[in-house]
C-alpha positions, 0 to 999 in steps of 0.5 A: 530475525525472530519468528514473530518478525518473519510472520509479520513480513510474510503477512505484510508481503501477502497483503501488499502483493494483493494490491499489486494487480490493481496497480498493474491494471490501472497502469496498463489501462490508464483507467481508475474510474472504478476506484473511489477517490475517497477510499484511496485517500482513506486507505493511504491515510491509514497506511501512512499512520501504520507506517509512522506507528511501525517507525515508532515501534521500530518494527521492520515488518510494519515499516516494509509492508506499509511503505510498499503499500503506500508506494502502490497507492501513490502510483494509483492516485497519480494515475487517477489524477492524470487520467481521471 
């Protein structure tokens, strides 16, 4: 693994982990009332486009970070759908 890929993996890990506390809070409280549905949908759309870009570029850092973030967003959206 080269230094640029390692840098990308570290950056992706940190940005993905920054979203984890929100997922944990939504999971525990079953409340997503303060989260905008439009923001979540726009963010998920952007993340999925980055994921496709990463696959096309065969870039493991982009794929890993955006794949993990997409999963976190799906969790938040499913909590929002279920509990309003």
